[in-house]
N, C-alpha and C positions, 0 to 999 in steps of 0.2 A: 505492500501501499504505500505511496507517494507521500501523502501526508506523515505518515513516521520514520521517510529516511534522510537521511543526510544526501550530500552530493557524492558522498564517494561511495552512497550504497544506491544508487540512480539503478534505475530498470535497462539506462542503455549501455551499450556496450563500454567496456573499461580499457582505454588507450596508455599511452605514455604518458610520463609527468611532463608537464612545461619544461622543465630545467634537461632534459634528456632530447626533445624535440629540440628546443633552442643550440644544445649542444652540436647535437648529428647537424641542422641545418647552417649554424656557421662551420662548419667542418667541411660541408660538402661546397660554400658559396666562397670557400677562402681563394678557390685559383681562378673564381671570377674577379676576384676584387682585389686586386694585389696589393694596394694601398693600405688595407685593415692589417693591425696589429692589434694584437690583445694584450690585457695585463688584467694577473689575477693576484688575488694577497692569501696566498696557502691554501686555496681551499677550491683548486682547480677541480679536484675530483669530487667534489659536491657539486659544484656551479655550472660542470660539465665541458669548460675551456682548456680544459685536461686533452680532447679530443681534437681538437685546432692545433693545440703545442706540439704533439707526438706527428702529425699531420707537416705543420709548418714550424720547424723548431727556432726558427731565427726570424719568425714575427711573433715569437711570445715570451712574455717575459712574466716572471714571478719576483714579484718584489717583498715577500714575507709577508705578515699579518700586521698590514701597517696602511689603511684604506685611508686617511689621509694625506700619506705617499702617494699610495697608488692612485689618487685622484689629480695629484698635482703632476705628476707623471706624464700619466695619458691628456691634459692641457699641454703640456712641453710639445708633446709629440704630437699632439692635435695643431698646435700653430706653425709645426713645421711641413704640415700640407699630410700628416698619416689621419684615416679615418682610427681612430681610437676607441674599441668596444674594451670596456674594465666590468669587471666582475665580481662580485664576494652576495654573502647574504645582505639581502635586505636590509637586516635591521641595524648592521655594521655600516655597509655603504651610505645611506641613507642619513643617518644619526650620527656614526662619528666621527665621518666627511664632511657634515652639510656646509660645516665655513668654506672649505675649498671645492665643493660644487658652486656652491655661491658665488664665489669669487676666481674663480680658476678655471672653470668652464663655461656658469649662465651669464655672467656679464662680461664678457669679451665672445661669447655667444658662439663656442669653438662645436668641432665635429667630433663630439666624443657620446659614446653611448655609454650609458650605466645599465646593467642589468642587476637586479636585485632577485635574490636566489631562497629559496626556501622562506616563501612571504607565509604571514598569514600563520591563524593556529594551525593548521593543516600539516602544520611540522609535527606536531603530538609531544612527544616524552620529553624534546631538549627544552621546553618549558620555557615561561617568560622572558627569559633576555636574549636568547633567540629568535623572537617572534615580530617579523616585520609585521606591523599593525599599523603604523601612520606614514610609513613609509610612499605611500600614494599621495597623504595631505602634505609632504614635505615636498615630494615631487611637481605638487602643483602648484606650489609655493617658488617655484623657483622663475622668474620670465624667462620668456622662449624656450622652457622646454616642453616638449612634448611625451604624453606620459599614458603608454599602450599596458592594459592587462589583458590578454587571450584567455579563451576560453578552454583549447586543446592543444594537442601535438599536433594539427594540421593548421589551426588558425599562429601559432607558433611558429612552429615554420614559415608560415606567408608573412608573419609579423617580422621575423628577423631579415626577412629580405628587404623589406617594407625600408625599416629602419637603417639599412645600410647603404639602399637608394637615397635617403631623406638629407638633409645637408644641413647641418644645426643638433644640436644637443637633444638625447631622447632619454627616457627612463623606459625600460620593460620591466614588468613584473614574473616572475617565474613561480612554481613551487616545489615542492617535495615531493608528494602522493601521485599514482599514477590516478588517471581524472576521466571522466567519460567522454566517450566521443561525439564530438557535437556536428564536425564538420565530416561528413565518409568520404568525399571525393577529395582529388588533389588536383591542383589547389584549391585553399582555401581561399574562399571571395575577402577580400583585407585591400582596403583603404584608408589611411591616413586620416581620421576626423570624419568616417562616413559610418553609423551602426547597420549591423546585418540584421534584417527583419527575418526571425526563423519562424514568425507562427503569425499569421491575423487575427486581429478581433475587435467588438466594436463595443465591448463595454468596460474594459481596464488596461491597460497598458504596464508588461513588467519589463523594467528596465533592470538588467544585470550585468555582469561582466565577470572572470575568471571562474572558479569551480560553480558558482550560483548560475551561473549558466545554466546546467543543467537540474539543479533545483525548479530554475522558472519554468522550463520545459514541464516538467514532472507537475507542477502546481498546474501549470495549464492544462492539463488532462485531466485533472482531479476535479477543477473548478469546472470543465466541460461538463461532466459528469450532473452539476449542478445547476445547469441552464447558464453560466459566466464565460461568455467566451474573450480570452483573453490575449492580446498582442505580447507577444514575448519580443524584446528588441538584445541583441549583442551588441553592449556599447563595449565596446572592445578598446576604443580607446576616451580616455576621459579628458583629455586637453590636447587638441582643440575638442570640443562636445560636439557633437552634431545637432547642434538648434534646429535645424530643418526636421527631419526627423523626432525630437522631441516635441516640433508646435503640431505636427501632425498628429501626433498620438494624443496630444493634450486636445486638440479640439474634434478630432474623430470615437478617442474614450471616455473622457471627461474622469477620469481616474487615473493614476500613476504608482508604482509601488518600483521601489530603487532596492532592490537585492544585491549586498558584496561584502566579500572576505573581510573588513575593515572596520575603523573604528567608526563612531558615528560623526562624527566630522573632518571636513578638510576632504573627503575621496569624492564617490560617485553621486554619493547620495546629496554632499553640496550642490557638486556642477548641476546636476539636474533640477534641484529645488530651484538654483537661480535662473538655469534657462527658460524653466517653465512660469515661474514666477512676473519674469521680465516679458514673456510672449504671452501666455493664454494659462492662468492661474487658474487650477484645478485642484484636488483632494489629491493630496500623495501621502503615503507610509512609506517608511523605513526597515528595509530586516537586515542589521549588519551586529557585530561585533559589541556596541553599546561604547563606553565609557568605563572602560577597564582594563588592565592587564589579562593575557593568558595566564592560562598555567601547564603544566604536565600534566598529559593523558594521552589513551588515542587519539588518533586524528578524526577518526569517524566517534568516541564521545565526545572528542570538544567542540567540534561541530554542531552537534548534539544541545551541547550546555551552553551554550552561544546562541542556540535559535538559529542556526544557519542550514535552513531544513525546507524540505519543500512543505510539510504543512505551515511551518509559520511564514513563507510564502502567499501561501492559500490564506491562512487566517487576514492578512494583512489587506492582498486583494479584497474582501470581504468587507473589510472594514471601510478601504477606499471607496467602494461602489454604494456602500450604503453611505456615507458620508455626500457622494453625489446627488446620489436620491431624497435626501433631507435637504438641499440647500447648504 
């Protein structure tokens, strides 16, 4: 039953983790992008940049456990004309190195691609200190940054190519566990700043990204059983947000739910709320971690504990539809 399941317990087929998809895509694309250099902070076996490093050792640098220096090195390489891809755990690269991201990458607008791995509570047993749950908020706060949160392995492969083609700073969020497949065919549709319509509906729109896209689709299936037709948007790009898709959603369905594996503040929910309020205000409900740190546990157990489930999306959708009907 969808109502009791987290994204990792979706009825959809399970695919690879987004960190794995990123690593393989980067390795495969290395020959087509000779200016790409990769810098890692001694966690390349976890972020999966080690696969690029083994194939292109002269274009791979491990600078040790020092994210601030990692960003500085990347800024230097990018200022010399390289496309610098840097990676570490999301919690470390956005929190520890924020000042360097601000002054050495965002301010000069350099061509640096920042990949934050092991994001969200779905990292599991490693606990709060390792969980990047505010990374999207921090990345969105950096002027000029594009911020991407792909839903599955195919979308991550497409996003990796898109960020290499894009000139300027980008933040890409990846996760640790294997996640459900959303896009069975290759290549997955992916344009920076353009949401993907996965399911149409007239009663409410569910806007989701990351592993919550699977929960959004499961929730839409359950809602349909009670006569509520939900539109589902994969909002893989948080910044720039697809304002056109959100305006159409607000006008057509009159109610919105936002689902993300992130803190309540500063992530996808904030971006959607701002866009909807400015264009066509309608009732909005939010499914997220709230205003709290995570804890150690199984990925499935933590997603359940923090309400990142299809059931919680269903509940939020019914609240939004009710608010619309009550004016």
